C-alpha positions in Angstrom: -7.9 -23.6 24.4 -7.3 -19.9 24.4 -6.6 -17.4 21.8 -3.2 -16.3 23.2 -2.1 -19.7 23.6 -2.5 -20.2 19.8 -0.4 -16.7 19.3 2.2 -17.8 21.4 2.4 -21.1 19.9 2.9 -19.6 16.6 5.7 -17.3 17.5 7.6 -20.0 19.1 7.1 -22.3 16.2 8.2 -19.8 13.5 11.4 -18.7 15.8 11.9 -21.9 17.6 13.7 -20.5 20.6 12.1 -19.3 23.5 14.1 -16.3 24.1 13.6 -14.9 21.0 10.0 -15.6 20.9 9.6 -13.9 24.1 11.3 -11.0 23.1 8.9 -10.8 19.8 5.8 -11.1 22.0 7.2 -8.6 24.6 6.7 -11.4 27.3 8.8 -12.9 30.0 10.0 -16.4 29.0 8.8 -18.1 32.0 5.1 -16.6 31.0 5.6 -17.6 27.4 6.8 -21.3 28.6 3.8 -21.7 31.0 1.4 -20.6 28.0 2.7 -23.2 26.1 2.9 -25.6 28.7 -0.9 -25.4 29.2 -1.4 -25.6 25.5 0.0 -28.9 25.3 -1.8 -30.0 28.7 -5.4 -29.0 26.8 -4.0 -30.9 23.8 -2.7 -33.9 25.6 0.8 -34.2 24.1 3.9 -32.4 23.5 4.3 -30.1 20.5 8.0 -29.4 20.6 11.3 -31.2 21.1 13.3 -29.3 23.6 16.9 -28.6 23.1 17.9 -26.2 26.1 16.1 -22.7 24.9 15.6 -24.2 21.5 12.6 -25.8 20.4 11.6 -28.0 17.5 8.3 -28.8 16.2 7.6 -32.4 16.3 5.2 -34.5 14.6 2.2 -33.3 16.6 3.4 -29.7 16.5 3.7 -29.6 12.8 0.3 -31.1 12.3 -1.3 -28.3 14.9 0.6 -25.7 13.4 -1.4 -25.7 9.9 -4.9 -25.5 11.9 -3.5 -22.8 14.2 -2.2 -20.8 11.3 -5.6 -21.1 9.6 -7.6 -20.4 12.6 -5.6 -17.3 13.4 -5.7 -16.4 9.5 -9.6 -16.6 9.6 -9.7 -14.2 12.7 -7.6 -11.8 11.2 -9.5 -11.6 8.1 -12.6 -10.9 10.1 -11.0 -8.3 11.8 -9.8 -6.4 8.8 -13.2 -6.5 7.1 -14.8 -5.3 10.3 -12.2 -2.3 10.1 -12.7 -1.9 6.5 -16.5 -1.2 7.0 -16.1 0.8 9.9 -13.5 3.2 8.6 -12.7 2.6 5.0 -10.7 5.8 4.6 -8.1 4.6 7.0 -6.0 1.6 7.1 -2.5 0.3 5.9 -1.8 -1.5 2.9 1.1 -4.1 3.3 3.1 -4.8 0.1 6.1 -7.3 -0.7 8.2 -6.8 -3.8 11.1 -8.6 -5.6 10.9 -5.9 -8.2 11.0 -1.8 -7.1 11.6 -0.1 -9.9 7.9 0.8 -10.9 7.0 1.1 -7.2 7.2 5.0 -6.9 5.0 5.8 -9.8 2.5 3.2 -9.0 2.3 4.5 -5.2 1.9 8.0 -6.4 -1.0 7.1 -8.4 -2.4 5.2 -5.6 -2.1 8.0 -3.3 -3.6 10.3 -5.7 -6.8 8.1 -5.0 -6.3 7.3 -1.7 -4.6 9.8 0.4 -5.6 8.7 3.5 -4.5 5.2 3.1 -0.9 4.2 4.6 1.1 1.7 3.0 4.1 -0.5 4.1 6.6 -2.2 1.4 9.2 -4.7 1.9 11.7 -5.6 -0.6 12.4 -9.4 -0.5 13.8 -12.4 -2.3 11.1 -15.0 -3.6 10.8 -17.1 -0.4 10.8 -14.5 1.8 8.1 -12.8 -0.1 6.1 -16.0 -0.5 6.3 -16.9 3.3 4.6 -13.4 4.3 1.8 -14.0 1.7 1.0 -17.2 2.6 1.1 -16.2 6.5 -1.4 -13.1 5.3 1.1 -10.4 6.5 0.8 -8.8 3.4 -1.9 -8.1 0.7 -0.2 -8.4 -2.3 3.5 -9.0 -3.6 4.8 -7.4 -7.1 6.9 -10.4 -8.2 9.4 -11.1 -11.0 9.1 -14.0 -11.9 5.4 -14.8 -11.6 4.5 -17.6 -8.8 2.3 -20.3 -9.0 1.1 -21.9 -5.8 -1.8 -23.2 -3.8 -4.1 -20.6 -2.8 -1.9 -17.9 -4.9 -3.6 -15.7 -7.6 -1.3 -14.5 -10.1 -2.0 -11.9 -12.8 1.0 -10.7 -15.2 0.8 -7.4 -15.8 3.8 -6.3 -17.7 6.4 -8.2 -20.3 9.8 -6.1 -19.2 12.7 -6.3 -21.7 16.4 -6.7 -20.1 19.0 -4.4 -21.5 22.9 -4.5 -21.1 23.9 -1.5 -19.3 27.6 -0.1 -20.0 29.6 2.7 -19.4 30.4 5.3 -21.9 33.7 4.6 -23.4 33.1 1.1 -23.1 33.9 -1.0 -26.1 30.2 -1.4 -26.7 29.2 1.8 -26.0 28.5 2.7 -29.5 26.4 -0.2 -30.6 22.7 -0.2 -30.0 22.8 -4.2 -29.5 24.7 -7.0 -28.7 24.9 -11.0 -28.3 25.2 -12.9 -25.3 28.5 -14.5 -26.3 30.0 -11.5 -26.7 29.6 -10.7 -23.3 31.1 -13.9 -21.9 34.5 -12.1 -21.0 32.7 -9.0 -19.2 32.8 -8.3 -15.4 29.2 -7.7 -14.0 27.7 -6.0 -11.2 24.2 -7.6 -10.3 21.7 -8.4 -7.4 22.5 -11.6 -5.4 21.0 -15.2 -6.3 17.4 -15.6 -5.4 15.9 -12.6 -6.9 14.0 -13.2 -10.2 15.9 -11.1 -12.9 19.4 -12.5 -11.4 18.2 -16.2 -11.7 16.7 -15.5 -15.1 19.7 -13.9 -16.4 22.2 -16.8 -15.1 20.1 -19.3 -16.6 20.0 -17.5 -20.2 23.6 -16.9 -20.1 24.4 -20.6 -19.1 22.2 -21.7 -22.3 24.5 -19.3 -24.3 27.4 -21.0 -23.2 28.9 -19.0 -20.4 28.6 -17.9 -16.5 28.4 -14.2 -15.7 31.6 -13.1 -13.7 30.2 -10.9 -10.9 32.5 -8.3 -9.1 29.5 -7.2 -7.0 26.2 -8.7 -5.7 23.9 -7.0 -3.5 20.4 -6.6 -2.5 19.8 -3.0 -3.8 18.9 -3.1 -7.9 18.9 0.7 -7.8 22.6 0.9 -6.8 23.6 -0.9 -10.1 23.2 2.1 -12.3 25.9 4.0 -10.2 27.9 1.0 -10.3 28.0 0.8 -14.1 28.5 4.3 -14.6 31.5 4.4 -12.1 32.9 1.6 -14.5 32.7 -1.0 -11.9 31.3 -3.5 -14.1 28.6 -3.8 -16.8 24.7 -4.9 -15.9 21.7 -6.8 -16.8 18.9 -3.8 -16.3 15.3 -4.1 -16.8 13.6 -1.6 -18.9 11.5 -0.2 -16.3 14.7 0.2 -13.9 16.5 2.3 -16.6 17.6 5.5 -15.6 18.5 8.5 -18.1 22.3 9.1 -17.2 24.5 10.7 -19.4 27.2 8.2 -18.8 25.5 5.0 -19.5 24.5 3.3 -22.6 21.6 0.6 -22.7 21.8 -2.1 -25.6 19.5 -4.6 -26.7 20.2 -8.1 -26.2 20.3 -10.0 -29.7 18.7 -13.2 -30.8 17.7 -14.0 -27.3 14.1 -13.5 -25.7 15.5 -11.8 -22.4 12.5 -10.5 -20.7 11.1 -10.8 -17.2 7.6 -11.0 -16.4 6.1 -8.9 -13.8 3.0 -10.4 -11.9 0.8 -9.2 -9.0 0.1 -11.9 -6.5 -2.3 -12.4 -3.8 -3.7 -14.8 -1.7 -7.2 -16.3 -2.9 -8.6 -16.9 0.6 -7.5 -13.5 1.9 -10.2 -10.7 2.5 -9.4 -7.8 0.1 -10.4 -4.5 1.2 -11.8 -1.7 -0.9 -8.5 0.0 -0.8 -6.6 -3.1 -1.7 -9.2 -3.5 -4.9 -8.3 0.0 -5.8 -4.5 -0.5 -5.5 -5.1 -3.6 -8.0 -6.8 -1.3 -10.6 -3.9 1.2 -10.2 -1.3 -1.3 -10.9 -2.9 -3.0 -14.0 -3.9 0.4 -15.1 0.0 1.7 -14.8 1.3 -1.4 -16.7 -1.4 -1.1 -19.3 -0.2 2.6 -20.2 3.4 1.5 -20.1 2.9 -1.3 -22.5 1.1 0.8 -25.0 4.2 3.3 -24.9 6.8 0.5 -25.4 4.7 -0.8 -28.6 
C-alpha cells in the first residue's frame, strides 16, 4: 500500500466524483482510476459503489476512510512538527472563523509578535468550520457559539452582548433600550441560517413569541451596518461588531440575556506549533483586555 494511493482515495471519498477528484489532484482521470483500482486490489475488496463517473463509499470504504484519514493526519502532523523545529520563524497559520468582527485587531497584534508568520483565514458556517478542524486543515477556529465534540478543545474567551442597530430617524432611535416584543413587526437584515449569531437570535425571538422577518440574508456580517444605515432594515449586531456611525443608534435588549459566547477551538490531537501557541495567547489576552473595558 502506497501513500499516493491513500491520498487519492481520500480525494475521491470526499468529492465522490472521479472528474472533480482528478482535477483537484492535478492528475488524469485514468491515472486516478488505476491508482484506486490498485488500492482495492491490495485490500481485496471494492471501496466504492460506481454509478457512471460518480462514486459512493460502500461499507468497506467508510470503514477504511476513518483509518486512512487518521494515518495521513499523523503524517501531516509529523511534517508540521519537523518544519516548526527546522524553521520556526516561517510557516502559515490556518484559521476558520464564524465571527470575524474582532479578527483584524487580533491579527494585527499577532503580526507584531510574529511578523514573518503568514496566516490564511476562511469565513465559514459552523458545519464547514468543523469539517476543516476535524480534517486538520485549520489549526484554530474562532466560533460563536462554542462547539463541544470529540477531540475538540473549546475555550470560551468572551461574552458578547447583542445589540439592536436602528437607523437615525427610526421610531426607536431616541431610545437606549428596547424589549424584543416591540420588534415583532420590524423588518430585519441579517446573516444566513447556519451562522451562530443568527441561530441564537432566531431562537430567542421565538421564545419571545415571534419570528423575525428578514428582507436580507447574507454571508457578510460586516455589510449589515451599511444596510441598516441605508434604512433597509434593522439588525441584531454583536457589540464587538458595532461600528461608530453617525446614522446608526445601538439599543440594549431589555429583559433577555441576549449574548453570544465566542470560543477558540482546536483539535486535541493536533500538533500545535510555537507560532500557533503564541496566537492563542494573543487571542486570550485580547479578549481579556476587552472584557475589562466592558465591565
